[in-house]
LUMLOTOR-780448 format. One record per residue: x, y, z of N, C-alpha, C in turn. Coordinates in steps of 0.1 Angstrom, whole numbers. Layout:
BEGIN
<node n_u="X" n_v="Y" n_w="Z" ca_u="X" ca_v="Y" ca_w="Z" c_u="X" c_v="Y" c_w="Z"/>
...
% end
This chain:
BEGIN
<node n_u="928" n_v="1047" n_w="1462" ca_u="920" ca_v="1055" ca_w="1447" c_u="913" c_v="1047" c_w="1441"/>
<node n_u="903" n_v="1047" n_w="1436" ca_u="897" ca_v="1044" ca_w="1428" c_u="899" c_v="1046" c_w="1416"/>
<node n_u="901" n_v="1035" n_w="1403" ca_u="904" ca_v="1036" ca_w="1391" c_u="896" c_v="1049" c_w="1384"/>
<node n_u="882" n_v="1049" n_w="1389" ca_u="874" ca_v="1060" ca_w="1381" c_u="884" c_v="1075" c_w="1386"/>
<node n_u="887" n_v="1074" n_w="1402" ca_u="888" ca_v="1086" ca_w="1406" c_u="904" c_v="1095" c_w="1401"/>
<node n_u="910" n_v="1080" n_w="1398" ca_u="922" ca_v="1082" ca_w="1394" c_u="923" c_v="1095" c_w="1383"/>
<node n_u="910" n_v="1090" n_w="1374" ca_u="911" ca_v="1096" ca_w="1362" c_u="902" c_v="1108" c_w="1359"/>
<node n_u="896" n_v="1113" n_w="1369" ca_u="887" ca_v="1124" ca_w="1374" c_u="897" c_v="1133" c_w="1372"/>
<node n_u="891" n_v="1147" n_w="1363" ca_u="897" ca_v="1165" ca_w="1355" c_u="899" c_v="1167" c_w="1368"/>
<node n_u="909" n_v="1173" n_w="1371" ca_u="911" ca_v="1185" ca_w="1386" c_u="902" c_v="1196" c_w="1379"/>
<node n_u="906" n_v="1207" n_w="1392" ca_u="895" ca_v="1217" ca_w="1391" c_u="902" c_v="1224" c_w="1379"/>
<node n_u="914" n_v="1228" n_w="1382" ca_u="927" ca_v="1236" ca_w="1373" c_u="923" c_v="1229" c_w="1354"/>
<node n_u="922" n_v="1217" n_w="1356" ca_u="919" ca_v="1213" ca_w="1343" c_u="906" c_v="1217" c_w="1336"/>
<node n_u="896" n_v="1215" n_w="1347" ca_u="886" ca_v="1218" ca_w="1340" c_u="879" c_v="1231" c_w="1343"/>
<node n_u="882" n_v="1239" n_w="1345" ca_u="885" ca_v="1257" ca_w="1346" c_u="891" c_v="1259" c_w="1330"/>
<node n_u="903" n_v="1255" n_w="1326" ca_u="905" ca_v="1255" ca_w="1310" c_u="902" c_v="1251" c_w="1305"/>
<node n_u="890" n_v="1241" n_w="1301" ca_u="883" ca_v="1235" ca_w="1293" c_u="874" c_v="1247" c_w="1292"/>
<node n_u="862" n_v="1252" n_w="1305" ca_u="858" ca_v="1258" ca_w="1303" c_u="859" c_v="1266" c_w="1291"/>
<node n_u="870" n_v="1274" n_w="1295" ca_u="878" ca_v="1283" ca_w="1289" c_u="879" c_v="1286" c_w="1272"/>
<node n_u="883" n_v="1272" n_w="1266" ca_u="882" ca_v="1265" ca_w="1258" c_u="867" c_v="1267" c_w="1253"/>
<node n_u="858" n_v="1257" n_w="1256" ca_u="846" ca_v="1260" ca_w="1251" c_u="842" c_v="1276" c_w="1254"/>
<node n_u="844" n_v="1285" n_w="1261" ca_u="838" ca_v="1300" ca_w="1259" c_u="846" c_v="1307" c_w="1243"/>
<node n_u="853" n_v="1295" n_w="1240" ca_u="856" ca_v="1304" ca_w="1225" c_u="848" c_v="1302" c_w="1214"/>
<node n_u="835" n_v="1293" n_w="1214" ca_u="826" ca_v="1288" ca_w="1205" c_u="810" c_v="1289" c_w="1213"/>
<node n_u="800" n_v="1296" n_w="1200" ca_u="788" ca_v="1294" ca_w="1202" c_u="784" c_v="1284" c_w="1212"/>
<node n_u="774" n_v="1283" n_w="1218" ca_u="771" ca_v="1271" ca_w="1227" c_u="764" c_v="1261" c_w="1220"/>
<node n_u="758" n_v="1261" n_w="1209" ca_u="758" ca_v="1249" ca_w="1200" c_u="771" c_v="1243" c_w="1189"/>
<node n_u="776" n_v="1250" n_w="1194" ca_u="788" ca_v="1244" ca_w="1185" c_u="801" c_v="1242" c_w="1196"/>
<node n_u="801" n_v="1236" n_w="1210" ca_u="810" ca_v="1230" ca_w="1216" c_u="819" c_v="1222" c_w="1214"/>
<node n_u="807" n_v="1216" n_w="1200" ca_u="819" ca_v="1199" ca_w="1202" c_u="831" c_v="1205" c_w="1193"/>
<node n_u="835" n_v="1217" n_w="1191" ca_u="845" ca_v="1222" ca_w="1179" c_u="857" c_v="1223" c_w="1193"/>
<node n_u="852" n_v="1223" n_w="1208" ca_u="864" ca_v="1223" ca_w="1218" c_u="868" c_v="1206" c_w="1222"/>
<node n_u="863" n_v="1199" n_w="1215" ca_u="870" ca_v="1186" ca_w="1217" c_u="881" c_v="1184" c_w="1217"/>
<node n_u="890" n_v="1182" n_w="1205" ca_u="906" ca_v="1185" ca_w="1205" c_u="914" c_v="1188" c_w="1214"/>
<node n_u="909" n_v="1202" n_w="1218" ca_u="916" ca_v="1209" ca_w="1231" c_u="912" c_v="1208" c_w="1240"/>
<node n_u="903" n_v="1196" n_w="1243" ca_u="898" ca_v="1193" ca_w="1259" c_u="904" c_v="1180" c_w="1258"/>
<node n_u="907" n_v="1170" n_w="1249" ca_u="918" ca_v="1159" ca_w="1251" c_u="924" c_v="1161" c_w="1252"/>
<node n_u="937" n_v="1173" n_w="1247" ca_u="949" ca_v="1179" ca_w="1254" c_u="948" c_v="1181" c_w="1265"/>
<node n_u="939" n_v="1191" n_w="1268" ca_u="939" ca_v="1194" ca_w="1282" c_u="937" c_v="1179" c_w="1293"/>
<node n_u="929" n_v="1173" n_w="1289" ca_u="931" ca_v="1158" ca_w="1300" c_u="939" c_v="1147" c_w="1296"/>
<node n_u="947" n_v="1149" n_w="1285" ca_u="963" ca_v="1141" ca_w="1282" c_u="968" c_v="1147" c_w="1288"/>
<node n_u="976" n_v="1162" n_w="1291" ca_u="983" ca_v="1171" ca_w="1296" c_u="983" c_v="1167" c_w="1310"/>
<node n_u="972" n_v="1160" n_w="1313" ca_u="968" ca_v="1167" ca_w="1327" c_u="974" c_v="1151" c_w="1338"/>
<node n_u="966" n_v="1143" n_w="1329" ca_u="968" ca_v="1125" ca_w="1331" c_u="982" c_v="1117" c_w="1323"/>
<node n_u="985" n_v="1122" n_w="1316" ca_u="998" ca_v="1123" ca_w="1308" c_u="992" c_v="1108" c_w="1294"/>
<node n_u="975" n_v="1103" n_w="1296" ca_u="971" ca_v="1094" ca_w="1285" c_u="957" c_v="1095" c_w="1289"/>
<node n_u="950" n_v="1091" n_w="1274" ca_u="938" ca_v="1094" ca_w="1271" c_u="930" c_v="1079" c_w="1277"/>
<node n_u="931" n_v="1078" n_w="1287" ca_u="918" ca_v="1061" ca_w="1295" c_u="905" c_v="1063" c_w="1290"/>
<node n_u="899" n_v="1056" n_w="1289" ca_u="884" ca_v="1053" ca_w="1286" c_u="876" c_v="1061" c_w="1295"/>
<node n_u="879" n_v="1062" n_w="1307" ca_u="867" ca_v="1067" ca_w="1318" c_u="872" c_v="1086" c_w="1316"/>
<node n_u="886" n_v="1088" n_w="1307" ca_u="886" ca_v="1099" ca_w="1308" c_u="884" c_v="1109" c_w="1294"/>
<node n_u="881" n_v="1094" n_w="1285" ca_u="877" ca_v="1097" ca_w="1274" c_u="862" c_v="1098" c_w="1272"/>
<node n_u="852" n_v="1096" n_w="1277" ca_u="839" ca_v="1092" ca_w="1284" c_u="836" c_v="1105" c_w="1293"/>
<node n_u="846" n_v="1110" n_w="1305" ca_u="846" ca_v="1120" ca_w="1311" c_u="847" c_v="1135" c_w="1302"/>
<node n_u="855" n_v="1135" n_w="1287" ca_u="853" ca_v="1149" ca_w="1282" c_u="843" c_v="1144" c_w="1274"/>
<node n_u="842" n_v="1137" n_w="1271" ca_u="827" ca_v="1134" ca_w="1259" c_u="817" c_v="1142" c_w="1270"/>
<node n_u="815" n_v="1136" n_w="1283" ca_u="805" ca_v="1140" ca_w="1286" c_u="805" c_v="1155" c_w="1290"/>
<node n_u="819" n_v="1162" n_w="1291" ca_u="819" ca_v="1176" ca_w="1296" c_u="814" c_v="1181" c_w="1284"/>
<node n_u="818" n_v="1181" n_w="1271" ca_u="814" ca_v="1184" ca_w="1258" c_u="799" c_v="1187" c_w="1252"/>
<node n_u="793" n_v="1176" n_w="1257" ca_u="779" ca_v="1169" ca_w="1254" c_u="782" c_v="1161" c_w="1237"/>
<node n_u="792" n_v="1155" n_w="1235" ca_u="791" ca_v="1148" ca_w="1222" c_u="792" c_v="1134" c_w="1229"/>
<node n_u="782" n_v="1124" n_w="1225" ca_u="788" ca_v="1111" ca_w="1224" c_u="805" c_v="1108" c_w="1225"/>
<node n_u="802" n_v="1096" n_w="1232" ca_u="815" ca_v="1092" ca_w="1236" c_u="824" c_v="1085" c_w="1226"/>
<node n_u="813" n_v="1079" n_w="1218" ca_u="818" ca_v="1074" ca_w="1203" c_u="826" c_v="1082" c_w="1196"/>
<node n_u="821" n_v="1092" n_w="1196" ca_u="827" ca_v="1108" ca_w="1188" c_u="836" c_v="1111" c_w="1196"/>
<node n_u="843" n_v="1111" n_w="1208" ca_u="853" ca_v="1115" ca_w="1217" c_u="863" c_v="1099" c_w="1211"/>
<node n_u="857" n_v="1090" n_w="1207" ca_u="871" ca_v="1080" ca_w="1207" c_u="873" c_v="1085" c_w="1194"/>
<node n_u="868" n_v="1088" n_w="1184" ca_u="868" ca_v="1087" ca_w="1167" c_u="879" c_v="1096" c_w="1168"/>
<node n_u="881" n_v="1111" n_w="1174" ca_u="890" ca_v="1117" ca_w="1175" c_u="901" c_v="1115" c_w="1183"/>
<node n_u="900" n_v="1106" n_w="1192" ca_u="909" ca_v="1102" ca_w="1199" c_u="921" c_v="1091" c_w="1193"/>
<node n_u="905" n_v="1083" n_w="1187" ca_u="920" ca_v="1074" ca_w="1177" c_u="924" c_v="1076" c_w="1163"/>
<node n_u="917" n_v="1087" n_w="1159" ca_u="922" ca_v="1094" ca_w="1145" c_u="934" c_v="1100" c_w="1147"/>
<node n_u="938" n_v="1110" n_w="1151" ca_u="951" ca_v="1116" ca_w="1156" c_u="962" c_v="1108" c_w="1168"/>
<node n_u="974" n_v="1108" n_w="1160" ca_u="986" ca_v="1101" ca_w="1165" c_u="991" c_v="1113" c_w="1178"/>
<node n_u="985" n_v="1120" n_w="1180" ca_u="991" ca_v="1131" ca_w="1190" c_u="982" c_v="1130" c_w="1204"/>
<node n_u="972" n_v="1119" n_w="1204" ca_u="962" ca_v="1117" ca_w="1213" c_u="973" c_v="1102" c_w="1215"/>
<node n_u="974" n_v="1096" n_w="1230" ca_u="978" ca_v="1086" ca_w="1238" c_u="968" c_v="1075" c_w="1242"/>
<node n_u="967" n_v="1063" n_w="1237" ca_u="957" ca_v="1055" ca_w="1244" c_u="961" c_v="1047" c_w="1255"/>
<node n_u="975" n_v="1045" n_w="1257" ca_u="977" ca_v="1039" ca_w="1265" c_u="988" c_v="1047" c_w="1270"/>
<node n_u="992" n_v="1046" n_w="1284" ca_u="1002" ca_v="1051" ca_w="1295" c_u="1018" c_v="1052" c_w="1287"/>
<node n_u="1024" n_v="1061" n_w="1284" ca_u="1039" ca_v="1063" ca_w="1276" c_u="1046" c_v="1068" c_w="1292"/>
<node n_u="1059" n_v="1072" n_w="1286" ca_u="1067" ca_v="1078" ca_w="1297" c_u="1065" c_v="1089" c_w="1298"/>
<node n_u="1075" n_v="1096" n_w="1309" ca_u="1073" ca_v="1107" ca_w="1316" c_u="1074" c_v="1117" c_w="1300"/>
<node n_u="1086" n_v="1112" n_w="1298" ca_u="1095" ca_v="1122" ca_w="1287" c_u="1088" c_v="1112" c_w="1272"/>
<node n_u="1081" n_v="1119" n_w="1263" ca_u="1076" ca_v="1114" ca_w="1251" c_u="1086" c_v="1122" c_w="1242"/>
<node n_u="1094" n_v="1111" n_w="1231" ca_u="1102" ca_v="1117" ca_w="1226" c_u="1095" c_v="1108" c_w="1214"/>
<node n_u="1093" n_v="1120" n_w="1202" ca_u="1088" ca_v="1119" ca_w="1188" c_u="1102" c_v="1126" c_w="1181"/>
<node n_u="1102" n_v="1112" n_w="1172" ca_u="1112" ca_v="1119" ca_w="1160" c_u="1107" c_v="1121" c_w="1150"/>
<node n_u="1107" n_v="1131" n_w="1141" ca_u="1105" ca_v="1130" ca_w="1125" c_u="1110" c_v="1125" c_w="1121"/>
<node n_u="1105" n_v="1110" n_w="1108" ca_u="1111" ca_v="1104" ca_w="1100" c_u="1107" c_v="1112" c_w="1087"/>
<node n_u="1103" n_v="1118" n_w="1085" ca_u="1094" ca_v="1124" ca_w="1070" c_u="1108" c_v="1129" c_w="1065"/>
<node n_u="1106" n_v="1136" n_w="1054" ca_u="1114" ca_v="1138" ca_w="1042" c_u="1128" c_v="1148" c_w="1042"/>
<node n_u="1122" n_v="1156" n_w="1044" ca_u="1133" ca_v="1170" ca_w="1052" c_u="1146" c_v="1160" c_w="1060"/>
<node n_u="1137" n_v="1158" n_w="1071" ca_u="1145" ca_v="1144" ca_w="1083" c_u="1153" c_v="1134" c_w="1077"/>
<node n_u="1146" n_v="1132" n_w="1072" ca_u="1157" ca_v="1118" ca_w="1066" c_u="1161" c_v="1120" c_w="1057"/>
<node n_u="1166" n_v="1131" n_w="1047" ca_u="1177" ca_v="1139" ca_w="1039" c_u="1189" c_v="1147" c_w="1043"/>
<node n_u="1186" n_v="1143" n_w="1058" ca_u="1193" ca_v="1153" ca_w="1065" c_u="1199" c_v="1146" c_w="1079"/>
<node n_u="1198" n_v="1134" n_w="1079" ca_u="1205" ca_v="1129" ca_w="1087" c_u="1192" c_v="1120" c_w="1100"/>
<node n_u="1181" n_v="1117" n_w="1099" ca_u="1176" ca_v="1111" ca_w="1108" c_u="1175" c_v="1098" c_w="1115"/>
<node n_u="1181" n_v="1095" n_w="1105" ca_u="1185" ca_v="1076" ca_w="1100" c_u="1191" c_v="1075" c_w="1115"/>
<node n_u="1204" n_v="1078" n_w="1114" ca_u="1216" ca_v="1086" ca_w="1124" c_u="1209" c_v="1087" c_w="1144"/>
<node n_u="1202" n_v="1101" n_w="1141" ca_u="1195" ca_v="1101" ca_w="1152" c_u="1183" c_v="1093" c_w="1159"/>
<node n_u="1176" n_v="1088" n_w="1154" ca_u="1170" ca_v="1075" ca_w="1155" c_u="1174" c_v="1063" c_w="1157"/>
<node n_u="1186" n_v="1054" n_w="1156" ca_u="1197" ca_v="1047" ca_w="1157" c_u="1202" c_v="1052" c_w="1163"/>
<node n_u="1204" n_v="1064" n_w="1171" ca_u="1213" ca_v="1064" ca_w="1187" c_u="1198" c_v="1062" c_w="1198"/>
<node n_u="1193" n_v="1071" n_w="1194" ca_u="1178" ca_v="1070" ca_w="1206" c_u="1178" c_v="1056" c_w="1206"/>
<node n_u="1176" n_v="1050" n_w="1195" ca_u="1170" ca_v="1033" ca_w="1200" c_u="1183" c_v="1029" c_w="1207"/>
<node n_u="1196" n_v="1028" n_w="1206" ca_u="1206" ca_v="1025" ca_w="1210" c_u="1206" c_v="1031" c_w="1228"/>
<node n_u="1207" n_v="1041" n_w="1226" ca_u="1213" ca_v="1052" ca_w="1240" c_u="1197" c_v="1043" c_w="1250"/>
<node n_u="1188" n_v="1045" n_w="1246" ca_u="1174" ca_v="1040" ca_w="1253" c_u="1168" c_v="1026" c_w="1256"/>
<node n_u="1176" n_v="1019" n_w="1247" ca_u="1173" ca_v="1008" ca_w="1246" c_u="1160" c_v="1004" c_w="1237"/>
<node n_u="1156" n_v="1006" n_w="1235" ca_u="1140" ca_v="1006" ca_w="1229" c_u="1141" c_v="1008" c_w="1218"/>
<node n_u="1129" n_v="1006" n_w="1209" ca_u="1124" ca_v="1003" ca_w="1195" c_u="1114" c_v="1017" c_w="1202"/>
<node n_u="1109" n_v="1019" n_w="1185" ca_u="1095" ca_v="1030" ca_w="1186" c_u="1083" c_v="1024" c_w="1189"/>
<node n_u="1072" n_v="1030" n_w="1198" ca_u="1062" ca_v="1026" ca_w="1204" c_u="1068" c_v="1016" c_w="1217"/>
<node n_u="1077" n_v="1020" n_w="1223" ca_u="1078" ca_v="1013" ca_w="1236" c_u="1086" c_v="1023" c_w="1247"/>
<node n_u="1086" n_v="1019" n_w="1258" ca_u="1089" ca_v="1031" ca_w="1270" c_u="1100" c_v="1017" c_w="1277"/>
<node n_u="1108" n_v="1030" n_w="1284" ca_u="1119" ca_v="1022" ca_w="1290" c_u="1117" c_v="1016" c_w="1306"/>
<node n_u="1119" n_v="1008" n_w="1307" ca_u="1115" ca_v="999" ca_w="1323" c_u="1118" c_v="1008" c_w="1333"/>
<node n_u="1122" n_v="1018" n_w="1334" ca_u="1119" ca_v="1029" ca_w="1343" c_u="1106" c_v="1041" c_w="1338"/>
<node n_u="1100" n_v="1038" n_w="1332" ca_u="1091" ca_v="1047" ca_w="1328" c_u="1097" c_v="1059" c_w="1320"/>
<node n_u="1104" n_v="1062" n_w="1323" ca_u="1112" ca_v="1074" ca_w="1316" c_u="1111" c_v="1077" c_w="1304"/>
<node n_u="1113" n_v="1072" n_w="1294" ca_u="1110" ca_v="1076" ca_w="1282" c_u="1104" c_v="1071" c_w="1271"/>
<node n_u="1099" n_v="1070" n_w="1267" ca_u="1084" ca_v="1061" ca_w="1255" c_u="1091" c_v="1073" c_w="1242"/>
<node n_u="1094" n_v="1062" n_w="1231" ca_u="1097" ca_v="1067" ca_w="1217" c_u="1091" c_v="1063" c_w="1210"/>
<node n_u="1086" n_v="1077" n_w="1199" ca_u="1075" ca_v="1074" ca_w="1184" c_u="1083" c_v="1083" c_w="1176"/>
<node n_u="1075" n_v="1075" n_w="1163" ca_u="1081" ca_v="1078" ca_w="1152" c_u="1071" c_v="1087" c_w="1144"/>
<node n_u="1071" n_v="1102" n_w="1140" ca_u="1059" ca_v="1108" ca_w="1138" c_u="1063" c_v="1109" c_w="1120"/>
<node n_u="1050" n_v="1116" n_w="1116" ca_u="1058" ca_v="1121" ca_w="1101" c_u="1059" c_v="1129" c_w="1099"/>
<node n_u="1055" n_v="1140" n_w="1108" ca_u="1061" ca_v="1153" ca_w="1102" c_u="1057" c_v="1164" c_w="1116"/>
<node n_u="1066" n_v="1176" n_w="1121" ca_u="1063" ca_v="1180" ca_w="1131" c_u="1065" c_v="1195" c_w="1131"/>
<node n_u="1065" n_v="1196" n_w="1116" ca_u="1067" ca_v="1212" ca_w="1109" c_u="1073" c_v="1224" c_w="1113"/>
<node n_u="1086" n_v="1220" n_w="1114" ca_u="1099" ca_v="1223" ca_w="1116" c_u="1111" c_v="1217" c_w="1111"/>
<node n_u="1107" n_v="1218" n_w="1095" ca_u="1122" ca_v="1212" ca_w="1087" c_u="1127" c_v="1219" c_w="1081"/>
<node n_u="1132" n_v="1232" n_w="1086" ca_u="1145" ca_v="1243" ca_w="1083" c_u="1148" c_v="1236" c_w="1096"/>
<node n_u="1144" n_v="1232" n_w="1108" ca_u="1157" ca_v="1228" ca_w="1113" c_u="1157" c_v="1211" c_w="1117"/>
<node n_u="1157" n_v="1200" n_w="1108" ca_u="1160" ca_v="1187" ca_w="1106" c_u="1170" c_v="1184" c_w="1106"/>
<node n_u="1178" n_v="1178" n_w="1114" ca_u="1168" ca_v="1163" ca_w="1121" c_u="1167" c_v="1171" c_w="1128"/>
<node n_u="1150" n_v="1170" n_w="1135" ca_u="1143" ca_v="1172" ca_w="1148" c_u="1134" c_v="1161" c_w="1152"/>
<node n_u="1134" n_v="1165" n_w="1167" ca_u="1127" ca_v="1156" ca_w="1175" c_u="1120" c_v="1164" c_w="1187"/>
<node n_u="1109" n_v="1162" n_w="1190" ca_u="1102" ca_v="1169" ca_w="1199" c_u="1099" c_v="1163" c_w="1214"/>
<node n_u="1098" n_v="1164" n_w="1223" ca_u="1096" ca_v="1161" ca_w="1238" c_u="1091" c_v="1170" c_w="1242"/>
<node n_u="1079" n_v="1162" n_w="1247" ca_u="1067" ca_v="1172" ca_w="1248" c_u="1061" c_v="1181" c_w="1246"/>
<node n_u="1061" n_v="1197" n_w="1250" ca_u="1058" ca_v="1205" ca_w="1239" c_u="1070" c_v="1213" c_w="1234"/>
<node n_u="1085" n_v="1209" n_w="1236" ca_u="1090" ca_v="1214" ca_w="1233" c_u="1098" c_v="1206" c_w="1226"/>
<node n_u="1104" n_v="1211" n_w="1206" ca_u="1113" ca_v="1214" ca_w="1201" c_u="1127" c_v="1210" c_w="1196"/>
<node n_u="1137" n_v="1206" n_w="1197" ca_u="1148" ca_v="1202" ca_w="1195" c_u="1153" c_v="1199" c_w="1182"/>
<node n_u="1159" n_v="1210" n_w="1176" ca_u="1164" ca_v="1209" ca_w="1159" c_u="1181" c_v="1207" c_w="1160"/>
<node n_u="1179" n_v="1205" n_w="1148" ca_u="1198" ca_v="1203" ca_w="1141" c_u="1203" c_v="1191" c_w="1148"/>
<node n_u="1200" n_v="1181" n_w="1144" ca_u="1203" ca_v="1171" ca_w="1161" c_u="1212" c_v="1161" c_w="1157"/>
<node n_u="1226" n_v="1163" n_w="1163" ca_u="1236" ca_v="1151" ca_w="1166" c_u="1235" c_v="1147" c_w="1174"/>
<node n_u="1244" n_v="1133" n_w="1178" ca_u="1244" ca_v="1127" ca_w="1189" c_u="1249" c_v="1129" c_w="1202"/>
<node n_u="1261" n_v="1142" n_w="1200" ca_u="1266" ca_v="1149" ca_w="1210" c_u="1249" c_v="1155" c_w="1218"/>
<node n_u="1243" n_v="1163" n_w="1203" ca_u="1230" ca_v="1170" ca_w="1213" c_u="1224" c_v="1162" c_w="1217"/>
<node n_u="1219" n_v="1150" n_w="1215" ca_u="1207" ca_v="1143" ca_w="1220" c_u="1211" c_v="1136" c_w="1233"/>
<node n_u="1223" n_v="1140" n_w="1237" ca_u="1228" ca_v="1127" ca_w="1248" c_u="1227" c_v="1142" c_w="1259"/>
<node n_u="1233" n_v="1153" n_w="1254" ca_u="1231" ca_v="1166" ca_w="1262" c_u="1215" c_v="1165" c_w="1264"/>
<node n_u="1206" n_v="1170" n_w="1260" ca_u="1190" ca_v="1172" ca_w="1256" c_u="1188" c_v="1157" c_w="1271"/>
<node n_u="1188" n_v="1146" n_w="1270" ca_u="1183" ca_v="1140" ca_w="1277" c_u="1187" c_v="1135" c_w="1287"/>
<node n_u="1201" n_v="1144" n_w="1289" ca_u="1209" ca_v="1144" ca_w="1307" c_u="1203" c_v="1152" c_w="1310"/>
<node n_u="1197" n_v="1165" n_w="1303" ca_u="1194" ca_v="1172" ca_w="1312" c_u="1173" c_v="1171" c_w="1314"/>
<node n_u="1169" n_v="1165" n_w="1316" ca_u="1158" ca_v="1155" ca_w="1317" c_u="1158" c_v="1152" c_w="1331"/>
<node n_u="1146" n_v="1149" n_w="1338" ca_u="1148" ca_v="1149" ca_w="1349" c_u="1148" c_v="1133" c_w="1352"/>
% end
């Protein structure tokens, strides 16, 4: 399979994108750009230059506009990540409730630092500014799932439960 072909969106993703586009008037298609980038990333795991260009073409915006959005927001990955992207909040609420211990345990257990991926490609560890779950601090997100009130034992159980 060619590199270009491996970054094509599936019919299911294209249908989901059409659903997003339908939410906006035809002269406001660019309003669906963030959602469309998310759909593309969810399907492929990250946003390659080819995928960003494909999304721009679907939305009808210049490729540079799609790049501006993809590079501005930390939720978009512009390089491959592990099967499970672990995002750990290190903002004030989490810091006050022990995120340093969470971070230390994750780094030791996984053998990686922030912005690194395990050798087996299973986990990528990221530091994030805020995940908006301060009442459950310290917390982390893995994919679309939030895990709150973390401690070392809970982290170990979560990691062992992932394929």
